[in-house]
VEXZALUM-372404 format. One record per residue (C-alpha): residue number from 0; residue in one letter; x negated, y negated, z negated. Coordinates in Angstrom, 2 decimals. Each point is the difference from the previous one (the first is absolute). Layout:
REM VEXZALUM-372404
{n NUM, res a, u X, v Y, w Z}
...
This chain:
REM VEXZALUM-372404
{n 0, res m, u -16.34, v 111.07, w -4.68}
{n 1, res s, u 1.79, v 1.73, w -2.85}
{n 2, res e, u -1.71, v 1.47, w -3.09}
{n 3, res e, u 0.84, v 3.51, w 1.20}
{n 4, res n, u -2.57, v -0.49, w 2.76}
{n 5, res r, u -2.80, v -0.55, w -2.53}
{n 6, res i, u -2.17, v 2.21, w -2.16}
{n 7, res d, u -2.25, v -1.82, w -2.46}
{n 8, res g, u 0.32, v -3.21, w 2.01}
{n 9, res k, u -0.83, v 1.65, w 3.33}
{n 10, res f, u 2.15, v 0.87, w 2.98}
{n 11, res k, u 0.85, v 3.62, w 0.71}
{n 12, res i, u -0.71, v 0.67, w 3.68}
{n 13, res t, u 2.47, v 2.84, w 0.05}
{n 14, res d, u 2.87, v -2.29, w -0.93}
{n 15, res v, u -0.25, v -1.99, w 3.23}
{n 16, res t, u 1.01, v 3.05, w 1.96}
{n 17, res d, u 3.07, v 0.71, w -2.09}
{n 18, res k, u 2.41, v -0.62, w 2.85}
{n 19, res a, u 3.09, v 0.32, w -2.17}
{n 20, res r, u -0.95, v -3.25, w -1.75}
{n 21, res i, u -0.74, v -2.04, w 3.11}
{n 22, res q, u 2.22, v -2.99, w 0.72}
{n 23, res i, u -0.58, v -1.04, w 3.58}
{n 24, res n, u -0.60, v -3.71, w 0.75}
{n 25, res i, u 0.01, v -1.11, w -3.64}
{n 26, res l, u -3.43, v -1.11, w -1.23}
{n 27, res t, u 0.01, v -0.69, w -3.73}
{n 28, res e, u -1.85, v -2.95, w -1.55}
{n 29, res l, u -3.53, v 0.93, w -1.05}
{n 30, res t, u -1.35, v -0.48, w -3.52}
{n 31, res e, u -3.15, v -2.08, w -0.47}
{n 32, res e, u -2.06, v 3.19, w -0.28}
{n 33, res e, u 1.53, v 1.38, w 3.19}
{n 34, res k, u -0.62, v -3.29, w 1.82}
{n 35, res a, u -3.70, v 0.24, w -0.85}
{n 36, res i, u -0.11, v 3.60, w 1.25}
{n 37, res a, u 1.90, v -0.93, w 3.18}
{n 38, res k, u -2.33, v -2.94, w 0.67}
{n 39, res s, u -3.07, v 2.22, w -0.35}
{n 40, res a, u 1.51, v 2.66, w 2.29}
{n 41, res l, u 0.98, v -2.60, w 2.60}
{n 42, res r, u -3.50, v -1.46, w 0.06}
{n 43, res k, u -1.51, v 3.45, w 0.54}
{n 44, res t, u 2.52, v 0.75, w 2.76}
{n 45, res d, u -0.68, v -3.27, w 1.80}
{n 46, res l, u -3.76, v 0.57, w 0.04}
{n 47, res r, u 0.34, v 3.50, w 1.44}
{n 48, res i, u 2.91, v -0.44, w 2.43}
{n 49, res i, u -0.06, v -3.50, w 1.48}
{n 50, res p, u -3.62, v -0.66, w 1.13}
{n 51, res i, u -0.41, v 3.07, w 2.21}
{n 52, res v, u 3.36, v -0.33, w 1.78}
{n 53, res v, u -0.65, v -3.71, w 0.58}
{n 54, res l, u -3.42, v 0.76, w 1.49}
{n 55, res i, u 1.37, v 2.66, w 2.34}
{n 56, res y, u 2.93, v -2.19, w 1.07}
{n 57, res l, u -2.37, v -2.91, w 0.57}
{n 58, res a, u -2.12, v 2.21, w 2.25}
{n 59, res a, u 3.11, v 1.40, w 1.74}
{n 60, res m, u 1.33, v -3.48, w 0.74}
{n 61, res i, u -3.36, v -1.04, w 1.44}
{n 62, res d, u -0.09, v 3.16, w 2.15}
{n 63, res r, u 3.56, v -0.65, w 1.17}
{n 64, res s, u -0.29, v -3.71, w 0.78}
{n 65, res n, u -3.53, v -0.10, w 1.42}
{n 66, res i, u 1.67, v 0.48, w 3.38}
{n 67, res g, u 0.78, v -3.74, w -0.06}
{n 68, res a, u -3.68, v -0.89, w -0.38}
{n 69, res a, u -0.95, v 2.61, w 2.61}
{n 70, res l, u 2.40, v -1.49, w 2.55}
{n 71, res v, u -1.59, v -3.46, w -0.21}
{n 72, res n, u -3.51, v 1.49, w 0.08}
{n 73, res g, u 0.05, v 1.93, w 3.24}
{n 74, res l, u 2.22, v 3.06, w -0.47}
{n 75, res k, u 2.18, v -0.69, w 3.05}
{n 76, res p, u -2.79, v -0.42, w 2.57}
{n 77, res g, u -2.25, v 2.51, w -1.80}
{n 78, res l, u 2.48, v 2.86, w 0.42}
{n 79, res k, u 1.58, v -1.46, w 3.16}
{n 80, res l, u 3.45, v -0.31, w -1.56}
{n 81, res n, u 2.89, v -1.41, w 2.02}
{n 82, res n, u 2.73, v -2.21, w -1.53}
{n 83, res r, u 2.12, v 3.03, w -0.91}
{n 84, res d, u -2.92, v 1.72, w -1.70}
{n 85, res e, u -0.86, v -3.20, w -1.88}
{n 86, res g, u 3.35, v 0.11, w -1.78}
{n 87, res l, u -0.01, v 3.79, w -0.29}
{n 88, res v, u -3.28, v 0.27, w -1.95}
{n 89, res t, u 1.71, v -1.88, w -2.83}
{n 90, res s, u 3.59, v 1.26, w 0.30}
{n 91, res i, u -0.84, v 3.72, w 0.35}
{n 92, res f, u -1.45, v -0.05, w -3.51}
{n 93, res y, u 3.37, v -1.05, w -1.40}
{n 94, res v, u 1.99, v 2.47, w 2.11}
{n 95, res f, u -1.80, v 2.94, w -1.61}
{n 96, res y, u -0.05, v -1.74, w -3.38}
{n 97, res i, u 3.80, v -0.16, w 0.15}
{n 98, res l, u 0.45, v 3.61, w 1.12}
{n 99, res c, u -2.22, v 1.46, w -2.72}
{n 100, res e, u 0.83, v -2.04, w -3.12}
{n 101, res v, u 3.00, v 1.92, w -1.37}
{n 102, res p, u -1.59, v 3.43, w 0.65}
{n 103, res s, u -3.22, v -1.28, w -1.59}
{n 104, res n, u 1.76, v -1.06, w -3.20}
{n 105, res m, u 1.72, v 3.38, w -0.17}
{n 106, res l, u -3.40, v 1.66, w 0.38}
{n 107, res l, u -1.29, v -2.07, w -2.91}
{n 108, res k, u 2.33, v 2.07, w -2.20}
{n 109, res r, u -1.54, v 3.20, w 1.40}
{n 110, res f, u -3.59, v -1.00, w -0.74}
{n 111, res r, u -1.73, v -1.56, w -2.96}
{n 112, res p, u -0.58, v -3.76, w 0.49}
{n 113, res h, u -3.81, v 0.16, w -0.08}
{n 114, res s, u -0.02, v 2.69, w 2.70}
{n 115, res w, u 2.53, v -1.75, w 2.24}
{n 116, res f, u -1.43, v -3.51, w -0.20}
{n 117, res g, u -3.57, v 1.28, w 0.26}
{n 118, res f, u 0.79, v 2.07, w 3.09}
{n 119, res i, u 1.92, v -2.58, w 2.03}
{n 120, res g, u -2.47, v -2.75, w -0.92}
{n 121, res t, u -3.01, v 2.05, w 1.07}
{n 122, res a, u 1.76, v 0.94, w 3.25}
{n 123, res w, u 1.07, v -3.51, w 1.07}
{n 124, res s, u -3.36, v -1.57, w -0.91}
{n 125, res t, u -1.79, v 2.63, w 2.09}
{n 126, res i, u 2.24, v -0.86, w 2.97}
{n 127, res c, u -0.67, v -3.72, w -0.47}
{n 128, res l, u -3.73, v 0.67, w 0.02}
{n 129, res l, u 0.23, v 2.16, w 3.12}
{n 130, res m, u 1.93, v -2.75, w 1.82}
{n 131, res a, u -3.36, v -1.76, w 0.34}
{n 132, res f, u -1.10, v 2.70, w 2.44}
{n 133, res i, u 3.11, v 0.07, w 2.19}
{n 134, res k, u -0.53, v -1.12, w 3.59}
{n 135, res s, u 3.51, v 0.23, w 1.50}
{n 136, res g, u 3.19, v -1.89, w -0.73}
{n 137, res a, u 2.16, v 3.15, w 0.03}
{n 138, res l, u -2.09, v 1.75, w -2.64}
{n 139, res f, u -0.10, v -3.16, w -2.10}
{n 140, res i, u 3.82, v -0.14, w 0.02}
{n 141, res v, u 0.11, v 3.66, w -1.12}
{n 142, res a, u -2.38, v -0.81, w -2.86}
{n 143, res r, u 2.17, v -2.94, w -1.11}
{n 144, res a, u 3.03, v 2.34, w -0.01}
{n 145, res a, u -1.85, v 2.49, w -2.22}
{n 146, res l, u -1.05, v -2.86, w -2.28}
{n 147, res g, u 3.65, v -1.01, w -0.43}
{n 148, res a, u 1.13, v 3.56, w -0.75}
{n 149, res l, u -2.61, v 0.46, w -2.72}
{n 150, res e, u 0.29, v -3.44, w -1.60}
{n 151, res s, u 3.79, v 0.44, w -0.24}
{n 152, res g, u -0.40, v 2.16, w -3.09}
{n 153, res f, u -1.89, v -2.53, w -2.08}
{n 154, res c, u 1.97, v -3.22, w -0.62}
{n 155, res p, u 3.45, v 1.57, w -0.63}
{n 156, res g, u -1.77, v 2.80, w -1.84}
{n 157, res v, u -1.63, v -2.42, w -2.43}
{n 158, res i, u 3.30, v -1.84, w -0.52}
{n 159, res s, u 1.38, v 3.36, w -1.17}
{n 160, res y, u -3.19, v 0.90, w -1.86}
{n 161, res l, u 0.13, v -3.15, w -2.16}
{n 162, res g, u 3.41, v 1.21, w -1.21}
{n 163, res y, u -1.72, v 3.13, w -1.31}
{n 164, res w, u -1.92, v -2.11, w -2.51}
{n 165, res y, u 2.02, v -3.17, w -0.71}
{n 166, res t, u 3.49, v -0.83, w -1.26}
{n 167, res r, u 2.33, v -2.33, w 1.90}
{n 168, res t, u -1.05, v -2.98, w -2.14}
{n 169, res q, u -3.69, v 0.66, w 0.62}
{n 170, res i, u -0.06, v 0.82, w 3.70}
{n 171, res s, u 0.49, v -3.41, w 1.65}
{n 172, res y, u -3.20, v -1.47, w -1.44}
{n 173, res r, u -1.99, v 3.03, w 1.21}
{n 174, res m, u 1.72, v 0.00, w 3.38}
{n 175, res t, u -1.12, v -3.59, w 0.51}
{n 176, res l, u -3.57, v 0.88, w -0.98}
{n 177, res f, u 0.12, v 2.86, w 2.51}
{n 178, res f, u 1.27, v -2.24, w 2.80}
{n 179, res c, u -2.65, v -2.61, w -0.72}
{n 180, res a, u -2.02, v 2.32, w 2.24}
{n 181, res a, u 2.00, v -1.33, w 2.97}
{n 182, res p, u -1.18, v -3.63, w -0.20}
{n 183, res l, u -3.42, v 1.14, w -1.17}
{n 184, res s, u -0.28, v 2.04, w 3.19}
{n 185, res g, u 0.52, v -3.18, w 2.00}
{n 186, res i, u -2.40, v -2.01, w -2.15}
{n 187, res i, u -2.70, v 2.67, w 0.18}
{n 188, res g, u 0.89, v 1.73, w 3.26}
{n 189, res n, u -0.01, v -2.97, w 2.36}
{n 190, res p, u -3.35, v -1.49, w -1.15}
{n 191, res l, u -1.44, v 3.53, w -0.17}
{n 192, res a, u 1.13, v 0.66, w 3.58}
{n 193, res a, u -1.45, v -3.35, w 1.09}
{n 194, res a, u -3.32, v 0.92, w -1.62}
{n 195, res l, u -0.01, v 3.50, w 1.49}
{n 196, res v, u 0.58, v -1.19, w 3.57}
{n 197, res s, u -3.11, v -2.14, w -0.34}
{n 198, res i, u -2.13, v 3.08, w -0.62}
{n 199, res k, u -1.82, v 1.34, w 3.04}
{n 200, res l, u 0.02, v 3.76, w -0.47}
{n 201, res g, u -1.44, v 1.90, w 2.94}
{n 202, res k, u 2.50, v 0.43, w 2.81}
{n 203, res f, u 3.04, v -0.61, w -2.24}
{n 204, res m, u 2.28, v -2.80, w 1.16}
{n 205, res p, u 0.95, v -2.61, w -2.66}
{n 206, res f, u 3.44, v 1.47, w -0.70}
{n 207, res q, u -1.47, v 3.50, w -0.42}
{n 208, res t, u -2.17, v -1.05, w -2.92}
{n 209, res i, u 3.20, v -0.99, w -1.85}
{n 210, res f, u 1.39, v 3.53, w 0.17}
{n 211, res l, u -3.36, v 1.64, w -0.77}
{n 212, res f, u -0.79, v -1.85, w -3.23}
{n 213, res e, u 3.53, v -0.46, w -1.33}
{n 214, res g, u 0.82, v 3.67, w 0.59}
{n 215, res a, u -3.15, v 1.06, w -1.87}
{n 216, res i, u 0.85, v -2.20, w -3.00}
{n 217, res t, u 3.52, v 1.45, w -0.25}
{n 218, res l, u -1.33, v 3.53, w 0.30}
{n 219, res a, u -2.26, v -0.54, w -3.02}
{n 220, res f, u 2.92, v -1.33, w -2.09}
{n 221, res c, u 2.27, v 2.91, w 0.90}
{n 222, res i, u -2.55, v 2.69, w -0.79}
{n 223, res v, u -0.45, v -1.53, w -3.45}
{n 224, res a, u 3.79, v -0.28, w -0.42}
{n 225, res f, u 0.43, v 3.76, w 0.30}
{n 226, res f, u -1.93, v 0.42, w -3.25}
{n 227, res i, u 1.36, v -2.87, w -2.08}
{n 228, res i, u 3.72, v -0.39, w 0.82}
{n 229, res k, u 2.11, v 1.26, w -2.92}
{n 230, res d, u 3.07, v 2.10, w 0.73}
{n 231, res y, u 2.59, v -0.04, w -2.82}
{n 232, res p, u 0.14, v -1.74, w -3.41}
{n 233, res e, u 0.90, v 3.17, w -1.91}
{n 234, res e, u -3.29, v 1.51, w 1.24}
{n 235, res a, u -2.14, v -3.09, w -0.70}
{n 236, res k, u -2.97, v 0.72, w -2.26}
{n 237, res f, u -0.79, v -3.66, w -0.61}
{n 238, res f, u 3.03, v -0.48, w -2.29}
{n 239, res t, u -0.06, v 0.76, w -3.71}
{n 240, res p, u 2.77, v 2.43, w -1.10}
{n 241, res e, u 2.03, v -2.93, w -1.34}
{n 242, res e, u -0.38, v -1.98, w 3.22}
{n 243, res k, u 0.96, v 2.95, w 2.16}
{n 244, res a, u 3.07, v 0.73, w -2.12}
{n 245, res l, u 1.25, v -3.58, w 0.24}
{n 246, res v, u -0.78, v -0.44, w 3.71}
{n 247, res v, u 1.62, v 3.29, w 1.07}
{n 248, res s, u 3.05, v -0.62, w -2.19}
{n 249, res r, u 0.69, v -3.43, w 1.47}
{n 250, res l, u -0.64, v 1.09, w 3.59}
{n 251, res r, u 2.40, v 2.93, w -0.41}
{n 252, res i, u 2.74, v -2.28, w -1.29}
{n 253, res d, u -0.63, v -2.72, w 2.59}
{n 254, res q, u -0.47, v 1.75, w 3.38}
{n 255, res g, u -0.77, v 3.65, w -0.73}
{n 256, res m, u -3.25, v 1.91, w 0.39}
{n 257, res a, u -1.60, v 0.17, w 3.44}
{n 258, res s, u -1.41, v 3.47, w -0.64}
{n 259, res e, u 3.56, v 1.30, w -0.52}
{n 260, res a, u 1.60, v -1.73, w 3.00}
{n 261, res k, u 0.84, v 2.43, w 2.79}
{n 262, res v, u 0.46, v -0.43, w 3.75}
{n 263, res d, u 3.69, v 0.60, w 0.74}
{n 264, res l, u 1.33, v -0.19, w 3.55}
{n 265, res r, u 3.58, v -0.82, w -1.00}
{n 266, res q, u -1.18, v -2.76, w -2.34}
{n 267, res t, u -2.32, v -1.29, w 2.72}
{n 268, res v, u 2.87, v -0.32, w 2.49}
{n 269, res k, u 2.13, v -1.71, w -2.65}
{n 270, res f, u -2.72, v -2.54, w -0.70}
{n 271, res m, u -0.53, v -0.65, w 3.69}
{n 272, res l, u 3.67, v -0.99, w 0.30}
{n 273, res d, u -0.12, v -2.50, w -2.89}
{n 274, res w, u 0.83, v -3.42, w 1.48}
{n 275, res r, u -1.92, v -1.80, w -2.76}
{n 276, res i, u -3.25, v 1.65, w 1.08}
{n 277, res w, u 0.64, v -1.11, w 3.58}
{n 278, res a, u 0.75, v -3.53, w -1.21}
{n 279, res f, u -3.41, v -0.04, w -1.70}
{n 280, res a, u -1.48, v 1.43, w 3.20}
{n 281, res q, u 1.47, v -2.81, w 2.13}
{n 282, res i, u -1.25, v -2.62, w -2.45}
{n 283, res n, u -3.46, v 1.52, w 0.17}
{n 284, res f, u 0.18, v 0.10, w 3.79}
{n 285, res g, u 0.23, v -3.79, w 0.24}
{n 286, res i, u -2.74, v -0.45, w -2.58}
{n 287, res a, u -2.31, v 2.53, w 1.64}
{n 288, res n, u 0.55, v -1.49, w 3.44}
{n 289, res f, u -1.03, v -3.38, w -1.36}
{n 290, res y, u -3.05, v 1.60, w -1.59}
{n 291, res v, u -1.06, v 1.68, w 3.24}
{n 292, res v, u 0.28, v -3.30, w 1.88}
{n 293, res v, u -1.68, v -2.18, w -2.65}
{n 294, res t, u -2.91, v 2.36, w -0.70}
{n 295, res t, u -0.68, v 2.38, w 2.88}
{n 296, res f, u 0.56, v -2.62, w 2.71}
{n 297, res s, u -1.44, v -3.02, w -1.78}
{n 298, res p, u -3.31, v 0.42, w 1.89}
{n 299, res t, u 1.89, v 0.03, w 3.32}
{n 300, res v, u 2.18, v -3.00, w -0.88}
{n 301, res i, u -2.93, v -2.02, w -1.39}
{n 302, res r, u -2.22, v 0.81, w 2.98}
{n 303, res n, u 2.72, v -1.46, w 2.24}
{n 304, res l, u -0.41, v -3.28, w -1.87}
{n 305, res g, u -3.43, v -0.27, w 1.63}
{n 306, res y, u -2.32, v 1.78, w -2.46}
{n 307, res t, u -2.53, v 2.66, w 0.97}
{n 308, res g, u 0.73, v 3.65, w -0.81}
{n 309, res t, u -2.43, v 0.02, w -2.96}
{n 310, res a, u 1.31, v -3.29, w -1.42}
{n 311, res a, u 3.61, v 1.20, w 0.38}
{n 312, res t, u -0.86, v 3.20, w -1.86}
{n 313, res y, u -1.40, v -1.98, w -2.94}
{n 314, res l, u 2.91, v -2.50, w -0.08}
{n 315, res a, u 2.53, v 2.85, w 0.10}
{n 316, res s, u -0.92, v 0.82, w -3.61}
{n 317, res l, u 1.60, v -3.24, w -1.26}
{n 318, res p, u 3.63, v 1.32, w -0.12}
{n 319, res s, u -1.20, v 3.02, w -1.95}
{n 320, res l, u -1.94, v -2.19, w -2.44}
{n 321, res a, u 3.11, v -2.11, w -0.59}
{n 322, res g, u 2.09, v 3.17, w -0.38}
{n 323, res l, u -2.36, v 1.40, w -2.64}
{n 324, res f, u 0.42, v -3.24, w -1.98}
{n 325, res g, u 3.76, v 0.45, w 0.32}
{n 326, res c, u -0.26, v 3.56, w -1.36}
{n 327, res f, u -1.84, v -1.25, w -3.09}
{n 328, res i, u 2.80, v -2.49, w -0.62}
{n 329, res v, u 2.64, v 2.73, w 0.36}
{n 330, res l, u -1.71, v 2.12, w -2.68}
{n 331, res g, u 1.05, v -2.61, w -2.56}
{n 332, res l, u 3.61, v -0.26, w 1.23}
{n 333, res y, u 1.33, v 3.54, w -0.47}
{n 334, res s, u 0.83, v -0.49, w -3.67}
{n 335, res r, u 1.87, v -3.26, w 0.63}
{n 336, res f, u 1.81, v 0.34, w 3.33}
{n 337, res k, u 2.04, v 2.61, w 1.84}
{n 338, res y, u -1.47, v 1.90, w 2.93}
{n 339, res s, u 2.48, v -1.47, w 2.46}
{n 340, res d, u -0.67, v -3.58, w -1.11}
{n 341, res i, u -3.75, v 0.43, w 0.51}
{n 342, res i, u 0.61, v 1.45, w 3.47}
{n 343, res l, u 2.31, v -2.85, w 1.00}
{n 344, res f, u -2.33, v -2.71, w -1.29}
{n 345, res f, u -3.21, v 1.27, w 1.56}
{n 346, res g, u 1.85, v 1.18, w 3.10}
{n 347, res s, u 1.27, v -3.51, w 0.62}
{n 348, res i, u -3.55, v -1.35, w -0.20}
{n 349, res a, u -1.14, v 2.64, w 2.49}
{n 350, res i, u 2.63, v -0.70, w 2.63}
{n 351, res i, u -0.28, v -3.79, w -0.25}
{n 352, res g, u -3.79, v 0.21, w 0.29}
{n 353, res y, u 0.23, v 2.27, w 3.02}
{n 354, res i, u 2.54, v -2.17, w 1.84}
{n 355, res c, u -2.24, v -3.02, w -0.52}
{n 356, res a, u -3.04, v 1.96, w 1.22}
{n 357, res c, u 1.89, v 0.96, w 3.15}
{n 358, res y, u 1.35, v -3.37, w 1.01}
{n 359, res f, u -2.44, v -2.60, w -1.35}
{n 360, res t, u -2.99, v -1.08, w 2.09}
{n 361, res g, u -3.64, v -0.37, w -1.02}
{n 362, res k, u -2.47, v 2.72, w -0.91}
{n 363, res v, u -0.49, v -0.83, w -3.67}
{n 364, res i, u 3.67, v -0.51, w -0.83}
{n 365, res r, u 1.02, v 3.26, w 1.70}
{n 366, res i, u -2.68, v 2.02, w -1.83}
{n 367, res t, u 1.08, v -1.71, w -3.25}
{n 368, res f, u 3.62, v 1.04, w 0.46}
{n 369, res i, u -0.99, v 3.56, w 0.99}
{n 370, res s, u -1.84, v 0.13, w -3.34}
{n 371, res i, u 3.04, v -1.38, w -1.85}
{n 372, res s, u 2.10, v 2.70, w 1.65}
{n 373, res g, u -2.49, v 2.61, w -1.25}
{n 374, res f, u 0.27, v -1.44, w -3.51}
{n 375, res g, u 3.76, v 0.58, w -0.02}
{n 376, res l, u 0.07, v 3.22, w 1.99}
{n 377, res i, u -2.59, v 2.30, w -1.54}
{n 378, res p, u 1.24, v -0.11, w -3.64}
{n 379, res v, u 3.50, v 0.97, w 1.18}
{n 380, res i, u -1.24, v 3.43, w 1.16}
{n 381, res p, u -0.78, v 1.47, w -3.47}
{n 382, res v, u 3.02, v -1.74, w -1.56}
{n 383, res l, u 2.36, v 1.57, w 2.55}
{n 384, res l, u -1.54, v 3.47, w -0.30}
{n 385, res s, u 0.03, v -0.22, w -3.80}
{n 386, res w, u 3.66, v -1.04, w 0.11}
{n 387, res m, u 0.77, v 2.96, w 2.22}
{n 388, res s, u -2.00, v 2.43, w -2.15}
{n 389, res v, u 1.57, v -0.89, w -3.37}
{n 390, res n, u 3.55, v 0.29, w 1.37}
{n 391, res q, u -0.04, v 3.67, w 1.07}
{n 392, res g, u 0.44, v 1.67, w -3.39}
{n 393, res g, u -2.30, v 2.98, w 0.57}
{n 394, res i, u -3.43, v 1.09, w 1.23}
{n 395, res y, u 1.09, v 2.02, w 3.04}
{n 396, res k, u 2.56, v -2.53, w 1.19}
{n 397, res g, u -2.62, v -2.69, w -0.44}
{n 398, res s, u -2.40, v 2.05, w 2.12}
{n 399, res i, u 2.50, v 0.36, w 2.87}
{n 400, res a, u 1.09, v -3.63, w -0.29}
{n 401, res s, u -3.57, v -1.31, w 0.17}
{n 402, res a, u -0.67, v 2.12, w 3.10}
{n 403, res i, u 3.14, v -1.25, w 1.75}
{n 404, res v, u -0.55, v -3.63, w -0.93}
{n 405, res v, u -3.66, v -0.04, w 1.02}
{n 406, res s, u 0.47, v 2.09, w 3.15}
{n 407, res y, u 2.96, v -2.04, w 1.26}
{n 408, res c, u -1.85, v -3.25, w -0.46}
{n 409, res s, u -2.87, v 1.45, w 2.02}
{n 410, res i, u 2.23, v -0.20, w 3.09}
{n 411, res s, u -0.99, v -3.65, w 0.02}
{n 412, res g, u -3.57, v 1.03, w 0.64}
{n 413, res a, u 1.12, v 1.86, w 3.10}
{n 414, res i, u 2.07, v -2.93, w 1.29}
{n 415, res s, u -1.83, v -3.24, w -0.80}
{n 416, res p, u -3.36, v 0.86, w 1.62}
{n 417, res n, u 1.74, v -0.03, w 3.37}
{n 418, res f, u 1.00, v -3.65, w -0.54}
{n 419, res f, u -3.54, v -1.18, w -0.83}
{n 420, res v, u -1.93, v 1.18, w 3.05}
{n 421, res t, u -1.89, v -2.33, w 2.31}
{n 422, res k, u 2.83, v -0.60, w 2.49}
{n 423, res y, u 2.15, v -1.68, w -2.71}
{n 424, res s, u -2.74, v -2.30, w -1.24}
{n 425, res p, u -0.42, v -2.68, w -1.17}
{n 426, res k, u 3.48, v -0.65, w -1.45}
{n 427, res f, u 1.24, v 3.59, w -0.55}
{n 428, res v, u 3.60, v -1.25, w -0.01}
{n 429, res i, u 1.72, v 3.43, w -0.02}
{n 430, res g, u -2.22, v 1.37, w -2.78}
{n 431, res n, u 0.47, v -3.07, w -2.18}
{n 432, res a, u 3.79, v -0.06, w 0.48}
{n 433, res f, u 0.29, v 3.71, w -0.83}
{n 434, res a, u -2.10, v -0.41, w -3.15}
{n 435, res i, u 2.05, v -2.96, w -1.26}
{n 436, res c, u 3.37, v 1.69, w 0.65}
{n 437, res a, u -1.01, v 3.30, w -1.62}
{n 438, res y, u -1.28, v -1.80, w -3.10}
{n 439, res t, u 3.20, v -2.03, w -0.29}
{n 440, res v, u 2.01, v 3.26, w -0.03}
{n 441, res s, u -2.27, v 1.28, w -2.79}
{n 442, res l, u 0.73, v -3.00, w -2.20}
{n 443, res a, u 3.75, v 0.34, w 0.61}
{n 444, res l, u -0.03, v 3.70, w -0.95}
{n 445, res t, u -1.94, v -0.84, w -3.17}
{n 446, res v, u 2.95, v -2.14, w -1.08}
{n 447, res v, u 2.43, v 2.83, w 0.84}
{n 448, res l, u -1.88, v 2.55, w -2.13}
{n 449, res k, u -0.38, v -2.46, w -2.86}
{n 450, res i, u 3.76, v -0.52, w -0.14}
{n 451, res y, u 0.73, v 3.74, w 0.33}
{n 452, res f, u -2.40, v 1.04, w -2.79}
{n 453, res s, u 1.33, v -2.69, w -2.33}
{n 454, res r, u 3.59, v 1.12, w 0.52}
{n 455, res q, u -0.91, v 3.68, w -0.49}
{n 456, res n, u -1.75, v -0.77, w -3.28}
{n 457, res r, u 2.97, v -2.00, w -1.24}
{n 458, res y, u 2.40, v 2.81, w 0.96}
{n 459, res r, u -2.05, v 2.61, w -1.88}
{n 460, res d, u -0.26, v -2.23, w -3.06}
{n 461, res e, u 3.78, v -0.42, w -0.05}
{n 462, res n, u 0.82, v 3.66, w 0.81}
{n 463, res p, u -2.25, v 2.32, w -2.08}
{n 464, res v, u 0.06, v 3.72, w 0.85}
{n 465, res d, u -0.89, v 2.81, w -2.42}
{n 466, res i, u -2.27, v 2.57, w 1.66}
{n 467, res s, u -1.59, v 1.42, w -3.14}
{n 468, res h, u 1.31, v 3.46, w 0.97}
{n 469, res l, u -2.28, v 0.08, w 3.06}
{n 470, res s, u -3.52, v 1.44, w -0.12}
{n 471, res e, u -3.07, v -2.10, w 0.75}
{n 472, res e, u -0.33, v 1.63, w 3.42}
{n 473, res e, u 3.64, v -0.75, w 0.87}
{n 474, res q, u -0.39, v -3.59, w -1.14}
{n 475, res r, u -3.26, v -0.44, w 1.88}
{n 476, res l, u 1.69, v 1.05, w 3.27}
{n 477, res m, u 2.31, v -3.00, w -0.35}
{n 478, res n, u -2.96, v -2.35, w 0.58}
{n 479, res d, u 1.21, v -3.62, w 0.22}
{n 480, res s, u 3.64, v 1.14, w -0.24}
{n 481, res h, u -0.56, v 0.92, w -3.64}
{n 482, res p, u 2.42, v -2.09, w -2.11}
{n 483, res q, u -2.81, v -1.11, w -2.30}
{n 484, res f, u -2.21, v -1.13, w 2.89}
{n 485, res r, u -0.19, v -3.76, w 0.49}
{n 486, res y, u -1.29, v -1.51, w 3.22}
{n 487, res k, u -2.72, v -2.63, w -0.03}
{n 488, res c, u 1.18, v -3.08, w 1.86}
């Protein structure tokens, strides 16, 4: 930062709001002193932002996917579900998840983050807990629909929320930490469900104890979250004045300030017609479909290999364990490789592992390849969503994009469950073929976007445009079309 932004070696907070001096999308090199201040501020941010959202997402993923453990531990006969209902109890969650995601992310801009996340988390965890007391299949399906509607505001909301606090160069590492909750939910959730079904609790059936205890745990997390989630960096009291000045200045230049972003219907429609967002959405669809099959239906697939329901529930944690290991590897790759290259490499491992798991024989070898598929698949999720997030050029566009990308991919959760019901066992040919084809399309579109972004960057480098006459607000409305914006490939 320039000397004019200093007084006696300290940063003037007022200078970071001098909009006339802002140059959008151009982050200057930090001095050694500024690097030390930035490092301290980043450490404080990480400790206050990441742990609580990871804990809530971990609990949300367990609440969402415990349906797989419930199905192999007596849900179908316990609630007298027919084949249609068996698929519907899973798919209805995703139907309402899809319908409510974009409106939920728009509502996030109307409410403060701690209020919004605290409210929806408390509501969905209460519903999960109450599912333990439901006696009819119809009411259970209604509860799963409500669960999907409420959970829809969290994942895409946090993808947007991370952009409130982190620059484009910082966000991918934190996004991966956040999505480590997904494999952790499988590692913890499946053994936890297996342990819970072994508990004899009054007249509760085995699957009901899953909903009772897991709902109660999530409820506790979400009540605490209401009091500790931080809203906006410019309001943060844990920064020193120098840290706040530097953080706010760099966020304003990089993506703009979340507290200043406004909901605009015309802009929303424009973003919803952006083909690049829909390309990301289609990529995420194939990835998410793979994830639903490999994680949610692992207990069903493994049980059909001849294991008991409890044993299948324990073994179903192996793909998630392998995926968590893959996520740790990815954390060290962001600084050395492009987003698209990481997706293509790990995506290839995932699809090869899955094909082998489908068509090889033998229990051990099939479970091994399912785990290899999880190793390649799960790390791709945060990489793809980080790649999408850093290529929007603004907070509000990023918010709409994350809602579209996550909601569209959730269609897979409404489709795939119907291919993994009892009547298609044990080979599940249609479900496996659909998963493989959708994932292949995702990898092909990754190549298309990589080429497009590279060509756009080269064109902007070779054809500079002077927009210094425009105000910060006018420049910010350009989002990723800003001539100084460079896509991450």
